[in-house]
N, C-alpha and C positions, 0 to 999 in steps of 0.2 A: 475514484471514486466521486467526483462531482457530475458525472454521465449520469450515475445511475441514483442519486440523491435529486437531481434537476429532471430526471424522467426519459432521456436520451433515448432515441431510439436505435434497440441494441443490433437491426440490422444494416444501420449506417457505417461504410468504412473506416471512417475515423474513430469512433466508437469502438469497433471490433478491435482495431491498431491499437488504441489505450488499454481494451482490456486484455488482450495477449502481453502488451509491455508490464503490465501491474502483474499478470500472474509471474511472468521472468523475474521481476526485477524483485517480488517477495512472494517465491514460492513458499507453499504450506501455511502462508496466512490467510488466504481466500475463505478456509472453513476452520478456523481456529475456533469459534462459537456459532451453533446454527440458529437463529431467532426465527421468530415466526415474521417480524417486519426486514424485510430482504435490506431495505435503506439502512436500517439501524444495524442489521450484520456487515456490511460493508464499511460502514463506518467503525463501528469496532475493531473489525478484524483487519482494516487498513491502518489504522490507527495506530494499533498494536506494532505492525510492521515498522513506523513511520517513527513509534518512539523507539522501537531496535535500533534502525538507521542511525537515529540523532545519538542515541549514548553509545553506538558502535564508533560514529564518526567523531564525536569528542575523546574517547578512549584514542585513536590513532593519531589522532592530531596533539594532544600532550605527550604520546609517544615521540610525536616526527619532533616537538619543540623541543624536548629534552634531549634529541640527539644531535641537533645543531648547535 
């Protein structure tokens, strides 16, 4: 996400690596909303993915604490 917002070179191998990782870690979130502004689209879609992971992590953490 930072690479898109900061206009990083999309042909760079490091940027490509992180782009592939983002697609694998948040499959389906890259195109939840299609916006005219690419930067805003990336921020919104991957922000939603981050929020979902945060909520899921909190739920799993509480479940683990109850077991112990």
